[in-house]
C-alpha positions as CSV (number, residue, x, y, z in Angstrom):
1,M,-41.6,6.3,74.1
2,C,-38.9,8.5,72.7
3,M,-36.4,8.3,69.9
4,E,-33.0,10.1,69.7
5,E,-30.9,10.4,66.5
6,S,-27.7,12.5,66.6
7,A,-24.3,12.5,65.1
8,R,-23.8,9.2,66.9
9,L,-26.4,6.4,66.9
10,T,-30.2,6.0,66.8
11,T,-31.7,5.1,70.2
12,R,-35.3,4.2,71.1
13,R,-36.4,4.1,74.7
14,F,-39.6,3.3,76.6
15,T,-40.5,3.5,80.3
16,T,-43.7,3.1,82.4
17,E,-42.4,5.8,84.8
18,G,-45.2,8.2,85.3
19,V,-47.8,5.8,83.9
20,A,-50.8,5.0,86.2
21,P,-50.4,1.5,87.9
22,K,-53.6,0.2,86.1
23,E,-52.3,1.3,82.7
24,R,-48.7,0.0,82.9
25,Y,-49.4,-3.5,81.6
26,D,-51.3,-2.2,78.5
27,A,-48.6,0.4,77.9
28,W,-45.9,-2.2,78.1
29,I,-47.6,-4.8,76.0
30,G,-48.4,-2.1,73.4
31,T,-44.8,-1.6,72.7
32,S,-44.2,-5.1,71.4
33,A,-44.5,-5.9,67.7
34,F,-42.5,-9.0,68.1
35,Y,-44.5,-11.1,70.5
36,D,-48.1,-11.8,71.4
37,M,-48.1,-10.9,75.1
38,T,-50.6,-11.8,77.8
39,R,-50.7,-11.0,81.5
40,T,-50.0,-13.6,84.1
41,A,-50.1,-11.3,87.1
42,H,-52.1,-8.4,88.6
43,D,-51.8,-4.8,87.6
44,A,-50.1,-3.8,90.8
45,D,-47.4,-6.5,90.2
46,L,-45.7,-4.6,87.4
47,L,-44.0,-1.8,89.3
48,E,-41.9,-0.5,86.4
49,A,-40.8,-1.5,83.0
50,R,-38.0,-0.1,80.8
51,S,-36.6,-0.9,77.4
52,Q,-34.0,0.5,75.1
53,H,-33.0,-0.3,71.5
54,V,-29.8,1.1,70.0
55,T,-29.0,0.7,66.3
56,I,-25.4,0.0,65.4
57,G,-25.3,-0.5,61.7
58,P,-27.1,-3.7,60.9
59,L,-27.1,-4.7,64.6
60,I,-29.6,-3.8,67.4
61,I,-28.5,-3.7,71.0
62,A,-31.7,-4.2,73.2
63,S,-32.2,-4.2,76.9
64,R,-35.2,-4.8,79.1
65,T,-35.7,-4.3,82.9
66,L,-38.8,-5.3,84.8
67,H,-39.5,-4.5,88.5
68,G,-42.0,-6.6,90.4
69,P,-42.4,-9.6,92.6
70,A,-40.0,-12.5,91.8
71,T,-42.5,-15.2,93.0
72,H,-44.2,-15.7,89.6
73,P,-43.9,-14.6,85.9
74,L,-45.2,-11.1,85.1
75,Y,-46.3,-11.9,81.5
76,H,-46.4,-14.6,78.9
77,A,-44.9,-13.8,75.4
78,T,-45.4,-16.0,72.4
79,R,-44.0,-15.9,68.9
80,T,-46.5,-17.8,66.9
81,P,-46.4,-19.1,63.3
82,S,-49.0,-16.6,62.2
83,R,-46.8,-13.7,63.6
84,L,-43.7,-15.2,61.9
85,R,-45.6,-15.0,58.6
86,A,-47.0,-11.5,59.3
87,D,-43.8,-9.6,60.3
88,G,-41.1,-11.5,58.3
89,H,-38.4,-10.7,60.9
90,D,-35.2,-12.5,59.9
91,F,-32.5,-12.3,62.5
92,H,-30.8,-14.2,65.3
93,C,-30.9,-12.7,68.8
94,F,-28.2,-13.5,71.4
95,N,-29.8,-12.9,74.9
96,L,-27.9,-12.5,78.2
97,Q,-29.9,-12.8,81.4
98,L,-28.6,-10.2,83.9
99,E,-31.1,-10.5,86.7
100,G,-34.1,-12.8,87.5
101,Q,-34.9,-15.7,85.2
102,L,-36.9,-16.5,82.1
103,A,-38.7,-19.7,81.2
104,L,-38.4,-20.6,77.5
105,R,-40.1,-23.3,75.4
106,S,-39.1,-23.9,71.8
107,D,-39.5,-26.9,69.6
108,D,-41.1,-28.9,72.5
109,A,-38.1,-28.3,74.7
110,A,-38.3,-26.3,77.9
111,S,-35.6,-24.6,79.9
112,I,-35.1,-22.0,82.6
113,K,-32.6,-19.3,81.7
114,Q,-30.7,-18.2,84.8
115,V,-28.6,-15.1,85.7
116,G,-25.4,-15.1,83.5
117,E,-26.8,-17.5,80.9
118,M,-26.6,-16.6,77.3
119,Y,-29.0,-18.2,74.8
120,L,-30.0,-17.8,71.2
121,L,-33.4,-17.2,69.6
122,D,-34.2,-17.4,65.9
123,S,-36.9,-14.9,64.9
124,A,-38.0,-17.2,62.1
125,Q,-38.9,-20.1,64.5
126,A,-41.8,-20.2,67.0
127,F,-41.2,-20.1,70.8
128,E,-42.9,-18.9,74.0
129,C,-41.6,-17.6,77.2
130,A,-42.7,-16.7,80.7
131,I,-41.0,-13.5,81.7
132,S,-40.3,-12.6,85.4
133,A,-38.9,-9.6,87.1
134,G,-35.3,-9.0,86.2
135,S,-33.2,-7.6,83.3
136,E,-31.7,-8.8,80.1
137,V,-29.5,-7.4,77.3
138,A,-29.4,-8.8,73.8
139,V,-27.9,-8.2,70.4
140,A,-30.0,-8.9,67.2
141,V,-28.1,-9.8,64.1
142,P,-29.5,-10.3,60.5
143,R,-29.5,-13.9,59.5
144,F,-27.3,-13.4,56.4
145,L,-24.4,-12.2,58.6
146,L,-24.0,-15.4,60.5
147,P,-23.3,-19.1,59.6
148,T,-26.3,-20.9,58.1
149,S,-26.0,-23.5,60.9
150,T,-26.9,-20.8,63.5
151,E,-30.6,-21.8,63.2
152,R,-29.8,-25.1,64.8
153,L,-29.1,-23.4,68.1
154,H,-32.6,-21.9,68.5
155,G,-33.5,-21.9,72.2
156,T,-30.0,-23.2,73.1
157,S,-27.8,-21.8,75.9
158,L,-24.2,-21.2,74.7
159,N,-21.9,-22.6,77.4
160,A,-18.6,-23.0,75.7
161,G,-15.7,-20.8,76.8
162,V,-15.9,-18.3,74.0
163,A,-19.5,-17.5,75.1
164,G,-18.2,-15.7,78.1
165,L,-16.2,-13.4,75.9
166,I,-19.4,-12.7,73.9
167,A,-21.3,-12.0,77.1
168,D,-18.6,-9.4,78.1
169,H,-18.7,-7.9,74.6
170,I,-22.5,-7.5,74.6
171,L,-22.4,-5.9,78.1
172,S,-19.7,-3.5,76.9
173,L,-21.8,-2.5,73.9
174,H,-24.8,-2.0,76.1
175,R,-22.8,0.2,78.6
176,R,-20.6,2.1,76.1
177,W,-22.7,2.5,73.0
178,H,-23.0,6.3,73.6
179,T,-19.3,6.7,73.1
180,L,-19.5,5.3,69.5
181,T,-19.8,7.3,66.3
182,W,-20.7,6.3,62.8
183,V,-17.0,6.0,62.0
184,D,-16.7,3.2,64.7
185,V,-19.7,1.2,63.4
186,P,-18.1,-0.9,60.6
187,H,-15.3,-2.0,63.0
188,V,-17.6,-2.8,65.9
189,V,-20.0,-4.7,63.6
190,H,-17.1,-6.8,62.2
191,A,-15.7,-7.6,65.6
192,T,-19.1,-8.6,66.9
193,I,-19.9,-10.9,64.0
194,Q,-16.5,-12.6,64.3
195,L,-17.1,-13.3,68.0
196,L,-20.6,-14.6,67.5
197,S,-19.5,-16.8,64.6
198,A,-16.7,-18.3,66.8
199,A,-19.2,-19.1,69.5
200,I,-21.6,-20.8,67.0
201,H,-18.9,-22.9,65.5
202,R,-17.5,-23.9,68.9
203,H,-20.9,-24.9,70.2
204,L,-21.8,-27.0,67.2
205,E,-18.7,-29.2,67.6
206,P,-20.1,-32.7,67.9
207,T,-18.5,-33.2,71.4
208,G,-20.0,-30.2,73.0
209,S,-18.3,-29.2,76.2
210,Q,-16.2,-32.4,76.7
211,R,-12.5,-31.8,76.8
212,F,-10.6,-33.6,74.0
213,E,-7.1,-33.3,72.7
214,P,-6.9,-30.9,69.7
215,G,-6.9,-32.7,66.4
216,D,-8.2,-36.0,67.8
217,V,-10.6,-37.1,65.1
218,T,-11.7,-40.1,67.1
219,R,-14.1,-37.9,69.0
220,Y,-16.1,-37.1,65.9
221,R,-16.4,-40.8,64.9
222,V,-17.5,-41.9,68.4
223,Q,-20.1,-39.2,68.8
224,H,-21.4,-39.7,65.3
225,F,-21.8,-43.4,66.0
226,I,-23.7,-42.7,69.3
227,N,-26.0,-40.2,67.6
228,E,-26.8,-42.7,64.8
229,H,-27.6,-45.5,67.3
230,L,-28.8,-43.6,70.3
231,V,-32.1,-45.3,71.0
232,E,-30.9,-48.9,70.4
233,V,-30.8,-51.0,73.5
234,S,-27.6,-52.7,72.2
235,L,-25.6,-49.5,72.3
236,T,-23.0,-50.4,74.8
237,P,-19.3,-49.5,75.3
238,E,-18.3,-52.9,73.9
239,R,-20.3,-52.3,70.7
240,I,-18.9,-48.8,70.3
241,C,-15.3,-50.0,70.8
242,Q,-15.8,-52.8,68.3
243,E,-17.6,-50.9,65.5
244,V,-15.7,-47.6,65.8
245,G,-12.4,-49.3,66.4
246,V,-11.4,-47.5,69.6
247,S,-10.0,-49.0,72.9
248,R,-11.9,-49.0,76.1
249,A,-9.2,-46.8,77.7
250,K,-9.6,-44.2,74.9
251,L,-13.4,-44.3,75.1
252,Y,-13.2,-43.8,78.9
253,Q,-10.8,-40.8,78.4
254,L,-13.2,-39.2,75.8
255,Y,-16.2,-39.3,78.2
256,E,-14.5,-38.9,81.5
257,S,-15.7,-35.3,82.0
258,A,-19.3,-36.5,81.4
259,G,-19.1,-39.2,84.0
260,G,-18.6,-42.0,81.5
261,V,-20.0,-42.9,78.1
262,M,-23.1,-44.6,79.3
263,R,-24.0,-41.7,81.5
264,A,-23.6,-39.4,78.5
265,I,-25.8,-41.7,76.4
266,R,-28.4,-41.9,79.1
267,R,-28.6,-38.1,79.4
268,Q,-29.0,-37.7,75.6
269,R,-31.8,-40.2,75.7
270,L,-33.5,-38.5,78.6
271,V,-33.4,-35.1,76.9
272,Q,-35.1,-36.6,73.8
273,A,-37.7,-38.4,75.9
274,H,-38.4,-35.1,77.7
275,R,-39.1,-33.4,74.4
276,T,-41.4,-36.1,73.3
277,L,-43.4,-36.0,76.6
278,C,-43.8,-32.3,76.4
279,S,-45.0,-32.4,72.8
280,P,-48.7,-32.5,71.9
281,A,-48.5,-36.0,70.5
282,G,-46.3,-37.3,73.3
283,R,-48.7,-36.3,76.1
284,H,-51.0,-39.2,75.0
285,L,-48.3,-41.9,75.1
286,R,-47.8,-44.3,77.9
287,I,-44.7,-43.7,79.9
288,A,-43.5,-47.3,79.1
289,E,-43.9,-46.5,75.4
290,V,-41.7,-43.4,75.7
291,A,-39.1,-45.3,77.8
292,W,-38.9,-48.1,75.3
293,Q,-38.7,-45.6,72.3
294,Y,-35.5,-44.1,73.8
295,G,-33.7,-47.3,74.8
296,F,-35.0,-47.8,78.3
297,T,-36.3,-51.3,78.9
298,D,-37.4,-50.8,82.5
299,E,-40.1,-48.2,83.1
300,K,-39.4,-47.8,86.8
301,Y,-35.7,-47.2,86.2
302,F,-36.6,-44.7,83.4
303,S,-38.9,-42.8,85.8
304,R,-36.3,-42.7,88.5
305,V,-33.4,-41.4,86.4
306,F,-35.7,-39.0,84.6
307,K,-36.7,-37.4,87.9
308,M,-33.0,-37.3,89.0
309,E,-32.2,-35.4,85.8
310,F,-35.0,-32.9,85.6
311,G,-36.4,-32.7,89.1
312,Y,-39.9,-34.0,88.2
313,S,-41.4,-37.3,86.9
314,P,-42.1,-38.2,83.3
315,R,-45.8,-38.1,84.1
316,D,-45.4,-34.5,85.4
317,A,-43.6,-33.6,82.2
318,A,-46.5,-34.8,80.2
319,T,-48.8,-32.3,82.0
320,I,-46.7,-29.3,81.0
321,T,-48.9,-27.5,78.5
322,T,-47.4,-24.0,78.6
323,V,-44.1,-22.5,79.4
324,T,-45.8,-20.8,82.4
325,D,-46.5,-24.3,83.9
326,F,-42.8,-25.1,83.5
327,A,-41.7,-21.8,85.1
328,Q,-43.8,-22.3,88.2
329,R,-42.3,-25.7,89.1
330,A,-40.3,-25.1,92.3
331,D,-38.0,-28.0,91.8
332,V,-37.1,-27.5,88.1
333,Q,-33.6,-27.9,86.9
334,R,-32.0,-26.4,83.8
335,I,-32.2,-28.7,80.7
336,D,-29.0,-28.3,78.8
337,D,-28.1,-29.6,75.4
338,P,-27.9,-33.4,74.9
339,G,-24.1,-33.3,74.5
340,N,-23.4,-31.1,77.5
341,P,-23.3,-32.6,81.0
342,P,-24.8,-30.5,83.7
343,S,-22.5,-28.4,85.9
344,D,-21.7,-29.8,89.3
């Protein structure tokens, strides 16, 4: 490991280049004070590992590159409650997957982060991930510099349009940090915080990625009503129209991009059911109980649409005990946020 500090910025680098194959894992794992890391592959699988951390004022631009087989995760990293208490890290990290994939589990929700996907991790919340060969770049930001609502996006992928601008911005910082001087730092930090805050506010809008006319407050009333009554069997378009005071035509327009309001409701229910099935308590529940709990009166129908949505059955979901189990499922599909319909 080496550290450089000049008239420009402070940089810390690590590489396993020149390290004996049997010592690479231990050398790599020894660099992490943030995770508890365990191997999930053989010594020879980790061909090379590199990392870099650049300090830009209160921000840290981090990158990681791993070379090895893409057929299985190289190691398993966990941020446990005991580690949270021990190190006291208090920042949000915006991660951009450049190559390969990463399996993440947080708050009993699991997802696969693919190339080009940007997601957020809160250092004050527990999570675990199975890390495969590939590369990633990230920016870590102290909590106090971002909106308090940011913690609600822990583990979430940011898919709104402004997220693409942030991805470009993070990549630019990663590639051009060496051109910056201390005079540039306040301006770069300000611009970065403004962009990140915009993405957070955009993503936390109640309607997610659905396309509505600007200023149309009906969208907030409808989505709030759905969230409040999501698991009730009686939640139908007719009831929504009657109690919210919206026409069928308007309701259809609001949820047209999601495939209709009932499809959007079904998907929100399925995501919540998935989280329950993956939780320690949920693994002991009967599938019929979980189905009924989230508004599905027919167990067979629930199992069928669950598999259509996630690529595996509810019973299979209940057997996922670690994020590595999740990562090794060949037919897994990305689990997006409840309000965001999957891309076609």
